[in-house]
TORTOR-168089 format. One record per residue (C-alpha): y, z, x negated. Coordinates in steps of 0.05 Angstrom, whole numbers, plus 5000, padded with zeros to 4 digits. Example, Ala and Ser with C-alpha at 12.3 -4.5 7.8 and 13.67 -1.06 7.14 Angstrom:
((4910, 5156, 4754))
((4979, 5143, 4727))
# end
This chain:
((5000, 5000, 5000))
((5068, 4982, 4972))
((5126, 5031, 4966))
((5174, 5035, 5024))
((5245, 5019, 5003))
((5310, 5017, 5041))
((5332, 4952, 5009))
((5296, 4888, 4995))
((5325, 4878, 4926))
((5343, 4923, 4868))
((5413, 4950, 4865))
((5461, 4938, 4808))
((5445, 5008, 4784))
((5370, 4999, 4779))
((5380, 4929, 4749))
((5416, 4963, 4691))
((5353, 5001, 4676))
((5292, 4956, 4681))
((5245, 5016, 4680))
((5276, 5045, 4743))
((5245, 5027, 4810))
((5296, 5063, 4853))
((5363, 5096, 4847))
((5352, 5152, 4898))
((5290, 5185, 4928))
((5302, 5223, 4993))
((5255, 5280, 5010))
((5260, 5305, 5082))
((5222, 5325, 5144))
((5229, 5267, 5192))
((5224, 5304, 5258))
((5284, 5347, 5240))
((5333, 5299, 5211))
((5309, 5226, 5211))
((5347, 5203, 5273))
((5414, 5233, 5255))
((5434, 5260, 5187))
((5383, 5225, 5142))
((5391, 5159, 5180))
((5466, 5162, 5169))
((5459, 5182, 5096))
((5409, 5126, 5083))
((5454, 5075, 5116))
((5516, 5094, 5075))
((5476, 5094, 5010))
((5448, 5024, 5026))
((5517, 4998, 5042))
((5541, 5024, 4975))
((5486, 4984, 4940))
((5442, 5043, 4924))
((5367, 5026, 4923))
((5336, 5084, 4961))
((5264, 5105, 4971))
((5263, 5135, 5041))
((5204, 5182, 5045))
((5174, 5193, 5113))
((5106, 5225, 5117))
((5089, 5184, 5180))
((5102, 5119, 5143))
((5069, 5136, 5077))
((5009, 5177, 5098))
((4962, 5129, 5064))
((4999, 5130, 4998))
((4962, 5161, 4939))
((4996, 5220, 4906))
((4999, 5183, 4840))
((5037, 5126, 4875))
((5086, 5177, 4904))
((5096, 5208, 4835))
((5112, 5138, 4808))
((5165, 5131, 4862))
((5196, 5197, 4843))
((5193, 5182, 4768))
((5221, 5113, 4782))
((5283, 5143, 4813))
((5342, 5174, 4778))
((5361, 5223, 4833))
((5323, 5260, 4888))
((5361, 5284, 4949))
((5321, 5341, 4980))
((5342, 5354, 5053))
((5321, 5425, 5073))
((5319, 5437, 5148))
((5295, 5494, 5192))
((5224, 5467, 5199))
((5219, 5437, 5129))
((5165, 5486, 5106))
((5120, 5467, 5165))
((5105, 5403, 5128))
((5054, 5409, 5072))
((5071, 5338, 5054))
((5145, 5355, 5041))
((5125, 5416, 5000))
((5076, 5377, 4957))
((5128, 5324, 4946))
((5180, 5376, 4927))
((5132, 5407, 4877))
((5126, 5340, 4843))
((5201, 5328, 4844))
((5212, 5394, 4807))
((5157, 5377, 4758))
((5191, 5310, 4745))
((5257, 5346, 4734))
((5226, 5392, 4683))
((5191, 5337, 4645))
((5240, 5280, 4648))
((5308, 5309, 4668))
((5304, 5280, 4738))
((5367, 5299, 4777))
((5355, 5342, 4839))
((5409, 5351, 4893))
((5392, 5399, 4950))
((5423, 5389, 5019))
((5418, 5449, 5066))
((5417, 5421, 5137))
((5430, 5478, 5185))
((5389, 5526, 5142))
((5415, 5581, 5097))
((5409, 5568, 5022))
((5389, 5641, 5015))
((5330, 5632, 5063))
((5307, 5573, 5022))
((5317, 5608, 4955))
((5282, 5671, 4977))
((5235, 5642, 5030))
((5260, 5691, 5083))
((5262, 5691, 5159))
((5228, 5635, 5199))
((5233, 5590, 5139))
((5190, 5637, 5098))
((5141, 5649, 5155))
((5129, 5575, 5163))
((5117, 5569, 5088))
((5063, 5623, 5092))
((5030, 5588, 5151))
((5029, 5521, 5114))
((4999, 5553, 5052))
((4944, 5585, 5094))
((4922, 5516, 5118))
((4899, 5496, 5048))
((4887, 5565, 5018))
((4812, 5553, 5014))
((4825, 5491, 4971))
((4882, 5518, 4929))
((4893, 5594, 4923))
((4957, 5587, 4882))
((4993, 5537, 4927))
((5039, 5589, 4958))
((5064, 5612, 4890))
((5077, 5541, 4867))
((5113, 5521, 4930))
((5155, 5584, 4929))
((5175, 5571, 4857))
((5193, 5498, 4873))
((5236, 5520, 4933))
((5272, 5573, 4891))
((5285, 5523, 4835))
((5311, 5469, 4881))
((5356, 5518, 4919))
((5388, 5541, 4854))
((5415, 5472, 4838))
((5486, 5455, 4859))
((5482, 5419, 4926))
((5512, 5411, 4995))
((5513, 5456, 5056))
((5512, 5423, 5125))
((5522, 5481, 5174))
((5576, 5460, 5223))
((5567, 5400, 5271))
((5623, 5348, 5271))
((5634, 5347, 5196))
((5571, 5308, 5179))
((5604, 5240, 5170))
((5654, 5268, 5121))
((5601, 5306, 5084))
((5555, 5244, 5079))
((5612, 5206, 5047))
((5622, 5261, 4996))
((5548, 5262, 4981))
((5546, 5187, 4971))
((5608, 5190, 4927))
((5574, 5243, 4884))
((5511, 5200, 4879))
((5552, 5140, 4858))
((5587, 5181, 4804))
((5519, 5203, 4778))
((5493, 5133, 4778))
((5556, 5107, 4745))
((5544, 5150, 4684))
((5576, 5217, 4701))
((5506, 5246, 4694))
((5495, 5256, 4620))
((5428, 5237, 4589))
((5384, 5294, 4565))
((5320, 5291, 4525))
((5259, 5258, 4555))
((5220, 5323, 4555))
((5268, 5381, 4571))
((5216, 5436, 4564))
((5246, 5505, 4578))
((5315, 5476, 4590))
((5323, 5495, 4663))
((5316, 5571, 4660))
((5363, 5574, 4600))
((5415, 5530, 4634))
((5410, 5568, 4699))
((5425, 5633, 4663))
((5492, 5606, 4641))
((5506, 5574, 4709))
((5492, 5641, 4742))
((5548, 5672, 4701))
((5596, 5615, 4716))
((5585, 5622, 4791))
((5614, 5692, 4789))
((5678, 5671, 4752))
((5709, 5625, 4804))
((5775, 5663, 4808))
((5793, 5656, 4734))
((5791, 5607, 4676))
((5721, 5618, 4648))
((5705, 5605, 4575))
((5632, 5600, 4555))
((5604, 5597, 4484))
((5536, 5567, 4467))
((5518, 5590, 4397))
((5459, 5576, 4352))
((5432, 5542, 4290))
((5429, 5467, 4282))
((5375, 5433, 4322))
((5366, 5492, 4370))
((5387, 5451, 4432))
((5460, 5472, 4442))
((5484, 5403, 4462))
((5424, 5393, 4508))
((5436, 5457, 4547))
((5510, 5440, 4552))
((5493, 5372, 4582))
((5445, 5404, 4631))
((5499, 5453, 4655))
((5550, 5397, 4659))
((5503, 5354, 4702))
((5490, 5413, 4749))
((5562, 5434, 4762))
((5609, 5376, 4747))
((5611, 5349, 4818))
((5654, 5407, 4843))
((5710, 5394, 4792))
((5764, 5343, 4806))
((5774, 5333, 4731))
((5721, 5336, 4678))
((5708, 5317, 4606))
((5649, 5323, 4558))
((5672, 5312, 4486))
((5611, 5304, 4441))
((5603, 5311, 4365))
((5673, 5339, 4352))
((5655, 5359, 4281))
((5632, 5289, 4263))
((5692, 5256, 4296))
((5740, 5299, 4257))
((5704, 5283, 4192))
((5699, 5208, 4202))
((5759, 5189, 4246))
((5826, 5187, 4211))
((5862, 5205, 4276))
((5815, 5264, 4287))
((5847, 5313, 4336))
((5893, 5262, 4367))
((5833, 5218, 4384))
((5799, 5278, 4417))
((5862, 5294, 4457))
((5864, 5222, 4482))
((5792, 5227, 4506))
((5804, 5293, 4541))
((5866, 5269, 4579))
((5835, 5201, 4595))
((5771, 5233, 4623))
((5807, 5286, 4666))
((5865, 5242, 4691))
((5820, 5180, 4700))
((5872, 5136, 4667))
((5880, 5111, 4596))
((5925, 5156, 4555))
((5952, 5141, 4485))
((5969, 5198, 4438))
((6012, 5185, 4376))
((6010, 5255, 4346))
((5972, 5321, 4354))
((6036, 5356, 4375))
((6048, 5305, 4429))
((5976, 5312, 4453))
((5981, 5388, 4456))
((6044, 5383, 4498))
((6013, 5331, 4545))
((5951, 5373, 4556))
((5993, 5434, 4574))
((6037, 5394, 4623))
((5987, 5346, 4654))
((5930, 5395, 4663))
((5973, 5452, 4689))
((5943, 5481, 4752))
((5884, 5431, 4753))
((5813, 5457, 4763))
((5775, 5424, 4707))
((5708, 5426, 4671))
((5714, 5414, 4596))
((5656, 5415, 4546))
((5673, 5415, 4472))
((5610, 5401, 4433))
((5596, 5419, 4360))
((5661, 5454, 4344))
((5666, 5478, 4272))
((5741, 5492, 4262))
((5789, 5536, 4301))
((5843, 5483, 4299))
((5798, 5438, 4341))
((5798, 5490, 4395))
((5872, 5505, 4388))
((5891, 5431, 4398))
((5844, 5419, 4457))
((5843, 5484, 4496))
((5885, 5533, 4457))
((5910, 5571, 4518))
((5876, 5587, 4584))
((5944, 5582, 4618))
((5944, 5507, 4607))
((5893, 5496, 4663))
((5882, 5521, 4734))
((5842, 5580, 4759))
((5769, 5564, 4772))
((5766, 5519, 4710))
((5707, 5524, 4661))
((5709, 5510, 4586))
((5642, 5507, 4550))
((5641, 5507, 4473))
((5579, 5494, 4431))
((5582, 5516, 4359))
((5542, 5542, 4300))
((5597, 5592, 4284))
((5600, 5655, 4326))
((5665, 5675, 4291))
((5702, 5619, 4328))
((5680, 5646, 4395))
((5702, 5716, 4375))
((5772, 5690, 4357))
((5777, 5654, 4423))
((5752, 5716, 4460))
((5705, 5677, 4505))
((5678, 5709, 4568))
((5605, 5698, 4553))
((5564, 5677, 4493))
((5495, 5647, 4504))
((5454, 5653, 4441))
((5402, 5599, 4431))
((5336, 5633, 4418))
((5274, 5602, 4388))
((5225, 5572, 4438))
((5166, 5616, 4451))
((5097, 5594, 4427))
((5076, 5563, 4493))
((5141, 5525, 4503))
((5140, 5500, 4431))
((5068, 5476, 4436))
((5084, 5439, 4502))
((5146, 5405, 4474))
((5109, 5385, 4411))
((5050, 5359, 4452))
((5095, 5315, 4495))
((5121, 5281, 4433))
((5055, 5278, 4394))
((5005, 5265, 4450))
((5049, 5245, 4510))
((5020, 5302, 4551))
((5032, 5377, 4560))
((4977, 5401, 4513))
((4945, 5377, 4448))
((4882, 5336, 4446))
((4823, 5383, 4436))
((4806, 5356, 4366))
((4878, 5366, 4343))
((4889, 5434, 4375))
((4887, 5476, 4311))
((4928, 5426, 4271))
((4980, 5422, 4327))
((4987, 5497, 4327))
((4996, 5498, 4252))
((5053, 5447, 4257))
((5085, 5487, 4314))
((5081, 5550, 4272))
((5116, 5514, 4215))
((5172, 5491, 4263))
((5185, 5563, 4284))
((5206, 5545, 4355))
((5262, 5498, 4333))
((5266, 5440, 4384))
((5292, 5390, 4334))
((5234, 5401, 4286))
((5183, 5399, 4342))
((5211, 5332, 4367))
((5218, 5300, 4299))
((5149, 5320, 4273))
((5115, 5308, 4340))
((5143, 5237, 4343))
((5123, 5225, 4271))
((5051, 5247, 4282))
((5037, 5207, 4346))
((4974, 5164, 4339))
((4962, 5188, 4267))
((4894, 5207, 4240))
((4870, 5278, 4226))
((4874, 5264, 4151))
((4947, 5244, 4158))
((4962, 5307, 4197))
((4933, 5350, 4141))
((4971, 5311, 4088))
((5036, 5323, 4124))
((5024, 5398, 4130))
((5009, 5402, 4055))
((5072, 5362, 4039))
((5116, 5405, 4083))
((5098, 5466, 4042))
((5133, 5434, 3983))
((5183, 5383, 4011))
((5214, 5397, 4079))
((5224, 5340, 4129))
((5289, 5305, 4109))
((5312, 5290, 4180))
((5307, 5363, 4200))
((5338, 5388, 4135))
((5397, 5341, 4141))
((5414, 5371, 4208))
((5406, 5443, 4184))
((5446, 5432, 4121))
((5509, 5419, 4161))
((5518, 5494, 4169))
((5511, 5506, 4094))
((5558, 5450, 4076))
((5608, 5478, 4126))
((5616, 5543, 4085))
((5684, 5541, 4051))
((5671, 5595, 4001))
((5624, 5589, 3941))
((5611, 5664, 3945))
((5583, 5654, 4016))
((5538, 5598, 3991))
((5514, 5642, 3933))
((5498, 5699, 3982))
((5459, 5652, 4026))
((5418, 5624, 3967))
((5405, 5695, 3941))
((5380, 5718, 4009))
((5336, 5658, 4021))
((5302, 5667, 3953))
((5299, 5743, 3944))
((5322, 5786, 4002))
((5288, 5763, 4067))
((5260, 5826, 4099))
((5305, 5873, 4059))
((5352, 5924, 4090))
((5421, 5895, 4103))
((5458, 5955, 4073))
((5413, 5953, 4011))
((5426, 5879, 4000))
((5500, 5887, 4013))
((5506, 5940, 3958))
((5469, 5896, 3908))
((5509, 5833, 3922))
((5574, 5871, 3923))
((5554, 5894, 3853))
((5548, 5820, 3835))
((5621, 5810, 3856))
((5603, 5769, 3918))
((5640, 5810, 3971))
((5577, 5813, 4013))
((5606, 5857, 4069))
((5646, 5798, 4097))
((5600, 5744, 4067))
((5537, 5767, 4103))
((5577, 5773, 4168))
((5600, 5700, 4161))
((5529, 5677, 4149))
((5505, 5714, 4211))
((5560, 5681, 4251))
((5539, 5613, 4225))
((5467, 5625, 4246))
((5444, 5620, 4173))
((5421, 5693, 4171))
((5396, 5738, 4227))
((5391, 5813, 4229))
((5324, 5835, 4256))
((5300, 5902, 4280))
((5310, 5961, 4234))
((5370, 5925, 4204))
((5328, 5878, 4162))
((5355, 5810, 4141))
((5316, 5751, 4168))
((5322, 5675, 4166))
((5289, 5618, 4204))
((5234, 5589, 4161))
((5265, 5520, 4162))
((5333, 5547, 4143))
((5300, 5584, 4085))
((5267, 5519, 4064))
((5333, 5483, 4069))
((5366, 5533, 4022))
((5310, 5528, 3972))
((5311, 5453, 3975))
((5385, 5454, 3957))
((5367, 5492, 3893))
((5312, 5441, 3877))
((5361, 5384, 3887))
((5408, 5415, 3836))
((5351, 5412, 3785))
((5341, 5338, 3800))
((5415, 5323, 3791))
((5424, 5366, 3729))
((5359, 5383, 3693))
((5360, 5454, 3666))
((5413, 5476, 3716))
((5368, 5509, 3767))
((5401, 5574, 3787))
((5344, 5611, 3820))
((5269, 5611, 3805))
((5220, 5636, 3858))
((5165, 5583, 3863))
((5104, 5612, 3829))
((5085, 5552, 3788))
((5156, 5540, 3765))
((5166, 5613, 3743))
((5100, 5614, 3704))
((5119, 5549, 3671))
((5188, 5575, 3650))
((5162, 5641, 3623))
((5102, 5611, 3588))
((5140, 5553, 3555))
((5203, 5595, 3543))
((5247, 5543, 3578))
((5294, 5590, 3615))
((5368, 5572, 3612))
((5435, 5606, 3621))
((5439, 5575, 3690))
((5385, 5621, 3718))
((5416, 5676, 3761))
((5354, 5701, 3797))
((5279, 5702, 3783))
((5221, 5726, 3825))
((5148, 5727, 3806))
((5092, 5758, 3847))
((5026, 5769, 3811))
((4963, 5802, 3837))
((4950, 5874, 3818))
((4891, 5853, 3775))
((4929, 5796, 3741))
((4923, 5792, 3665))
((4983, 5746, 3655))
((5027, 5772, 3600))
((5095, 5745, 3579))
((5140, 5757, 3520))
((5208, 5789, 3531))
((5242, 5735, 3490))
((5226, 5686, 3547))
((5286, 5718, 3582))
((5332, 5713, 3521))
((5369, 5650, 3544))
((5377, 5675, 3616))
((5442, 5709, 3600))
((5469, 5704, 3671))
((5407, 5733, 3704))
((5430, 5781, 3759))
((5369, 5789, 3802))
((5300, 5804, 3775))
((5237, 5814, 3816))
((5170, 5821, 3780))
((5106, 5845, 3814))
((5053, 5870, 3766))
((5078, 5829, 3708))
((5063, 5850, 3637))
((5121, 5838, 3590))
((5117, 5856, 3516))
((5168, 5855, 3461))
((5241, 5874, 3457))
((5270, 5890, 3526))
((5338, 5880, 3495))
((5326, 5806, 3509))
((5338, 5818, 3583))
((5406, 5798, 3610))
((5463, 5848, 3608))
((5485, 5821, 3675))
((5426, 5850, 3714))
((5446, 5882, 3780))
((5378, 5888, 3814))
((5311, 5904, 3782))
((5250, 5905, 3828))
((5190, 5912, 3783))
((5128, 5937, 3818))
((5076, 5961, 3769))
((5126, 5970, 3712))
((5079, 5972, 3652))
((5112, 6020, 3603))
((5108, 6096, 3599))
((5184, 6102, 3596))
((5244, 6055, 3599))
((5262, 6031, 3529))
((5331, 6048, 3503))
((5343, 5974, 3488))
((5334, 5956, 3562))
((5408, 5950, 3581))
((5417, 5978, 3651))
((5490, 6000, 3652))
((5511, 5950, 3706))
((5449, 5957, 3750))
((5460, 5975, 3823))
((5388, 5984, 3845))
((5324, 6000, 3807))
((5258, 5995, 3844))
((5198, 6012, 3801))
((5145, 6029, 3852))
((5074, 6037, 3827))
((5100, 6043, 3756))
((5063, 6072, 3695))
((5123, 6116, 3678))
((5109, 6185, 3650))
((5183, 6197, 3639))
((5241, 6157, 3665))
((5266, 6151, 3594))
((5261, 6187, 3527))
((5332, 6174, 3507))
((5379, 6174, 3566))
((5435, 6125, 3577))
((5492, 6128, 3627))
((5478, 6084, 3687))
((5547, 6086, 3715))
((5536, 6036, 3772))
((5466, 6057, 3795))
((5465, 6073, 3870))
((5391, 6066, 3888))
((5331, 6092, 3849))
((5261, 6084, 3876))
((5202, 6108, 3833))
((5153, 6118, 3890))
((5077, 6117, 3877))
((5087, 6129, 3802))
((5023, 6168, 3792))
((5038, 6193, 3723))
((5112, 6212, 3730))
((5121, 6286, 3714))
((5196, 6298, 3718))
((5259, 6267, 3744))
((5313, 6237, 3699))
((5375, 6275, 3677))
((5419, 6261, 3738))
((5483, 6275, 3701))
((5474, 6204, 3673))
((5472, 6174, 3744))
((5539, 6195, 3773))
((5541, 6145, 3830))
((5470, 6153, 3855))
((5465, 6150, 3931))
((5391, 6141, 3947))
((5335, 6178, 3909))
((5265, 6159, 3931))
((5204, 6188, 3895))
((5149, 6185, 3948))
((5077, 6198, 3928))
((5088, 6219, 3856))
((5030, 6269, 3853))
((5045, 6295, 3783))
((5119, 6304, 3792))
((5132, 6378, 3782))
((5202, 6384, 3753))
((5269, 6367, 3783))
((5325, 6367, 3733))
((5377, 6420, 3749))
((5433, 6368, 3742))
((5414, 6343, 3812))
((5471, 6387, 3835))
((5519, 6340, 3799))
((5503, 6281, 3846))
((5565, 6285, 3891))
((5551, 6217, 3923))
((5478, 6228, 3940))
((5460, 6211, 4012))
((5384, 6209, 4014))
((5329, 6249, 3980))
((5257, 6230, 3995))
((5202, 6269, 3959))
((5146, 6255, 4009))
((5076, 6273, 3984))
((5098, 6299, 3916))
((5041, 6349, 3918))
((5056, 6383, 3851))
((5129, 6394, 3865))
((5148, 6467, 3873))
((5209, 6498, 3905))
((5273, 6460, 3891))
((5328, 6484, 3844))
((5380, 6524, 3882))
((5432, 6473, 3861))
((5396, 6421, 3903))
((5420, 6459, 3964))
((5492, 6452, 3942))
((5494, 6377, 3953))
((5548, 6370, 4005))
((5540, 6295, 4012))
((5465, 6291, 4028))
((5450, 6267, 4098))
((5374, 6262, 4096))
((5325, 6309, 4061))
((5251, 6293, 4065))
((5199, 6340, 4034))
((5138, 6325, 4077))
((5072, 6333, 4041))
((5101, 6375, 3984))
((5046, 6426, 3989))
((5074, 6475, 3938))
((5142, 6482, 3971))
((5137, 6548, 4009))
((5209, 6563, 4025))
((5276, 6531, 4039))
((5335, 6570, 4012))
((5385, 6603, 4058))
((5442, 6567, 4023))
((5417, 6503, 4054))
((5477, 6512, 4100))
((5519, 6488, 4042))
((5490, 6418, 4054))
((5546, 6407, 4104))
((5531, 6333, 4115))
((5456, 6342, 4128))
((5435, 6308, 4193))
((5360, 6300, 4182))
((5314, 6353, 4153))
((5239, 6336, 4150))
((5190, 6383, 4115))
((5123, 6372, 4150))
((5057, 6392, 4118))
((5088, 6440, 4068))
((5076, 6514, 4055))
((5142, 6532, 4090))
((5126, 6582, 4145))
((5195, 6605, 4163))
((5257, 6566, 4180))
((5318, 6594, 4144))
((5365, 6632, 4191))
((5423, 6591, 4165))
((5393, 6526, 4192))
((5412, 6542, 4263))
((5483, 6553, 4241))
((5488, 6482, 4216))
((5540, 6440, 4251))
((5511, 6375, 4225))
((5435, 6376, 4233))
((5414, 6329, 4289))
((5339, 6323, 4275))
((5292, 6374, 4245))
((5217, 6378, 4231))
((5199, 6442, 4194))
((5145, 6495, 4202))
((5116, 6466, 4266))
((5184, 6455, 4299))
((5200, 6382, 4310))
((5253, 6345, 4349))
((5327, 6341, 4362))
((5363, 6402, 4338))
((5391, 6423, 4405))
((5320, 6422, 4433))
((5286, 6456, 4374))
((5336, 6511, 4354))
((5322, 6556, 4415))
((5247, 6556, 4398))
((5263, 6572, 4326))
((5306, 6632, 4348))
((5251, 6657, 4394))
((5202, 6653, 4337))
((5244, 6705, 4300))
((5240, 6751, 4361))
((5165, 6756, 4369))
((5147, 6819, 4408))
((5087, 6831, 4362))
((5135, 6844, 4304))
((5160, 6913, 4284))
((5222, 6931, 4326))
((5268, 6932, 4266))
((5243, 6865, 4242))
((5261, 6835, 4309))
((5334, 6835, 4288))
((5348, 6773, 4246))
((5404, 6779, 4195))
((5451, 6726, 4220))
((5489, 6714, 4156))
((5564, 6717, 4166))
((5558, 6721, 4242))
((5597, 6776, 4275))
((5543, 6787, 4326))
((5468, 6794, 4332))
((5418, 6786, 4388))
((5359, 6831, 4405))
((5304, 6814, 4454))
((5261, 6871, 4479))
((5195, 6863, 4517))
((5187, 6931, 4550))
((5114, 6923, 4570))
((5091, 6963, 4508))
((5156, 6994, 4483))
((5202, 7050, 4502))
((5276, 7035, 4494))
((5290, 7107, 4477))
((5249, 7100, 4413))
((5299, 7048, 4389))
((5362, 7089, 4399))
((5370, 7105, 4324))
((5363, 7032, 4308))
((5418, 7012, 4357))
((5467, 7061, 4329))
((5459, 7031, 4260))
((5474, 6961, 4283))
((5550, 6957, 4281))
((5551, 6882, 4295))
((5504, 6885, 4355))
((5532, 6846, 4414))
((5474, 6826, 4457))
((5411, 6860, 4482))
((5361, 6827, 4528))
((5315, 6875, 4564))
((5253, 6848, 4599))
((5216, 6894, 4648))
((5158, 6885, 4695))
((5178, 6932, 4752))
((5243, 6954, 4784))
((5228, 7027, 4770))
((5217, 7012, 4697))
((5282, 6973, 4698))
((5322, 7032, 4725))
((5293, 7079, 4673))
((5305, 7033, 4614))
((5374, 7014, 4637))
((5397, 7086, 4639))
((5367, 7097, 4570))
((5404, 7040, 4538))
((5470, 7060, 4570))
((5462, 7131, 4545))
((5444, 7111, 4475))
((5496, 7057, 4467))
((5555, 7105, 4477))
((5599, 7064, 4431))
((5603, 7008, 4481))
((5661, 7006, 4529))
((5627, 6984, 4593))
((5674, 6991, 4652))
((5625, 6966, 4704))
((5551, 6950, 4707))
((5524, 6935, 4775))
((5450, 6922, 4789))
((5426, 6886, 4852))
((5351, 6874, 4859))
((5330, 6833, 4799))
((5398, 6808, 4778))
((5454, 6840, 4738))
((5528, 6827, 4740))
((5578, 6829, 4683))
((5647, 6850, 4705))
((5711, 6812, 4691))
((5721, 6841, 4623))
((5728, 6808, 4556))
((5666, 6768, 4538))
((5661, 6812, 4477))
((5624, 6864, 4520))
((5549, 6872, 4518))
((5505, 6822, 4554))
((5443, 6852, 4584))
((5394, 6806, 4619))
((5342, 6840, 4663))
((5283, 6813, 4702))
((5212, 6786, 4699))
((5210, 6723, 4740))
((5209, 6652, 4712))
((5274, 6620, 4734))
((5321, 6575, 4694))
((5388, 6606, 4678))
((5433, 6545, 4680))
((5483, 6587, 4718))
((5490, 6633, 4658))
((5499, 6577, 4608))
((5552, 6544, 4651))
((5590, 6608, 4663))
((5590, 6628, 4590))
((5613, 6558, 4570))
((5670, 6561, 4620))
((5689, 6630, 4596))
((5691, 6608, 4524))
((5734, 6548, 4542))
((5786, 6590, 4579))
((5781, 6654, 4537))
((5778, 6693, 4602))
((5727, 6740, 4632))
((5677, 6715, 4684))
((5624, 6738, 4733))
((5554, 6720, 4710))
((5493, 6729, 4756))
((5428, 6729, 4718))
((5365, 6710, 4756))
((5298, 6741, 4740))
((5261, 6731, 4674))
((5321, 6711, 4632))
((5281, 6678, 4577))
((5334, 6665, 4525))
((5322, 6592, 4507))
((5398, 6585, 4513))
((5414, 6635, 4459))
((5420, 6583, 4404))
((5472, 6547, 4443))
((5513, 6608, 4460))
((5508, 6632, 4388))
((5537, 6567, 4361))
((5593, 6572, 4411))
((5604, 6644, 4393))
((5622, 6628, 4322))
((5684, 6594, 4348))
((5702, 6646, 4400))
((5681, 6713, 4371))
((5631, 6719, 4428))
((5561, 6747, 4419))
# end
């Protein structure tokens, strides 16, 4: 059966594209709309020369689904007419499902028309519309259990597109004309072409459109930001196609960076295009100043849609859309760029960051290009996944390599993968390199090359310190690279980089070697490094070198292989044996990362005076050095897992040290007393130093230290009370030590935020109350219940009266001149009365003016909060009322009434004690 068409010959539109069978495909339920709205729409389209496939299930019942799909694929636009009874037709729903599939695969344009039905009901499948959908799905449920889910998804997707709402009778003729005008604009080229296989495009585009819909009362600026080849232009085109019809004026200016680089008129040419597109008349601009003035005057008050694609300079934005006041409310400006900094300067309303495609999306996109279907051929499945893994979710790479591999043999696939490990694909690299070439500062380029060779996966702050020490101003430089999508910051503040961007950077270094032999600045490729060190061919051009050998490697190199590398700044050696005079190493070294350092101590000839970071994990060091030297710039020292190290260096020679990490040094037993001289030290980590005894007292005088970690130091059995002098300490961790008691001074700390000591673990404000209660154990001798709060003008006593008599403690009370608080806990009311009278008699020095007892609560009169606080009771009830009242009293310095419920378990005492130090309370 042949396709039904509304015209006997192809239109001028379909003639312009020989592969197109129809211009427009209309999907509708005939019983609802055929005789009126659809008939009128079809007629006007035909009169306008639009070749339309008019779908009617009664006319095409015999058509095979594959033939119907060809009709949809052979059309540029589908008009989907939703009516009240639309979902009663399984035919319409099946057809819609295929329309949406065609949109996702081929960028087919979908325009919904809501004919006397609410878009919300269609989108959410609610009301009678939703009920009819469920009924239709039940008809074929036995054949297809997932049909309801697929139809629901298709309806939601279609309803989310920009379309037309036909609700009021009488306006249909006008609306049909507007719909046809919109169709003609789309057919005449106002719909921008997007890739043949737009996998994952729709949900990303709809996210941005969703934001735009809520900004209709203002000028909305949107930024689309990401690395080269990530699909920024494609998503901008998708958004433009979906929303452009509602804007009287519109312009999509593509490849702005390239135009400015190749066109002598640059910005003036772009201004001409913008005004010509929006005003729909040819405009000639003679100067940028003239163009800026015309844009401001001619676009004033107009509601426009402007897309500026691939912007790389702020002046481009300034000359095209420098001020939101130039255009009318409701306008939308979309900017695609690799540089997040430009969007920050412009203060855009929303930035959409292009993320890598997930594994399933990437495999599907690659498969469409390599196999012309949504999944790989079975025999190529593993190879396809390897290529996809190499591409790292970058659409450009997936498209380029997929197209290259189509119809190639398995052997050719394997050869390509092997080649890519050494030489990246030129077409992909050329696109990615634009971001690198766009860096204006050689320091930023050096930072990028350093990171891509040596610092991927390293802590951002760590790398920043090292590169600052190299004079590269890394604080701002790394920020710029992040804004340019050349570097990313991953979880835990680690520096990351897309694999293809890394390969691009490394290829730049290889190219420099080709252009100027002997001028290679960084060495990291294993074979190259071995070759240089073995043949002694290093040159002054080398600034960084990395070599990773296996733990059991027997490779040994001579120190004089480094003699000519006089500019070497960055050195990373894993398990490398180097013999000879270490004086041959560069005096420009700023970073030494040498796992398995082979010597028993650092030679005096090894010049380290400019080094920022030394990382000698798993070293053979017995001593750090025999003859010390001043390392005036050293900020980070890591000697972890050095099994033979017995003592720390003389810290007086390391005046700027900030991080000291000596984890798992089982023979370390001596900490040099000069540790107290490290006035810049921030971190001490001695985890699992099992031979290390109690620290020198001077270690507790380090006012700058923020983190102290002693976990696994089995011989440490106490923390000194003067730990309170570590006034910057925020984290104290001493798990699995011999420490049994937390120093009293710890709870006085104003800085500690996290603590893990002696079985107490958590945030300080949660843990401190438990620590205080541990000092008040009722099994202890009564006198030992009173902790000596150093320097505090008050003390707290908790008495459990089940096995004690308060009268026995009267002599003790009279000796405690600083006593402010007594908590008495009784089981019975009679016991309460007896013990209360005893304590009032014995504590004759206290000026109580009133103490009133009612049942199991007590009341403190409106006297100064310096009076005694006695909590009485035996029932479990939270005393939030007390905490609140005391806090309010402290804030106002006035007396207050406090009602204490039963069983006043003093978990709040730590909090009130801390407050008391500032108010002379308790």
